[in-house]
C-alpha positions, 0 to 999 in steps of 0.5 A: 868404843873410844867413848866407852873407854873415855867413860871408863877412864873418867870413872877411874879418875873420879874414883882415884880422886875420891881415894886421894881425898880419903888419903888426905883425910886420913893424914889430917886425922892422924896429924890432928891431936884433937881427933880421937883414935876412933876418928883416926881409925875411921878415916884409915878404914874409909881410905882402905875401903876407897882403895879397895873399891878403886882397885876392883874397878881398875881390875874390872876395867882391865878385864873388860878391855883385855879382849880388845887389847889382845885383838889390837896386839894381834893385829899389830903383830900381823902387820909387823910380821907382814912388813918383815916378810915383804922386806925380806922377800924384796931383799932376796930378790935384790940379792938375786938380781945383783948376783945375776947382774954380776954373772952377766958382767963376768960373761961380758968381760970374758968375751 
């Protein structure tokens, strides 16, 4: 699973780099006065296409890994709730012991 996540991340990073390269080319085309309007439009279209592909890949990766994330969150939640319940139970036991010890002290002092 960890290897698959690394592959997904590597793939997304590669797509992001490709998209950023297209963005750079787009800026260069806009800034270059020698480029024709068709070259500028083409570079903008190329960037838009790369950005769309990146968005679809990220969405696909998120959808693919959502069940794993939900299971991990649920497990973490269960662990936290269990720890809180255990802590609360220990606190209640300590409070009862303290109350009993206080009653014992009061009974000893009365005698």
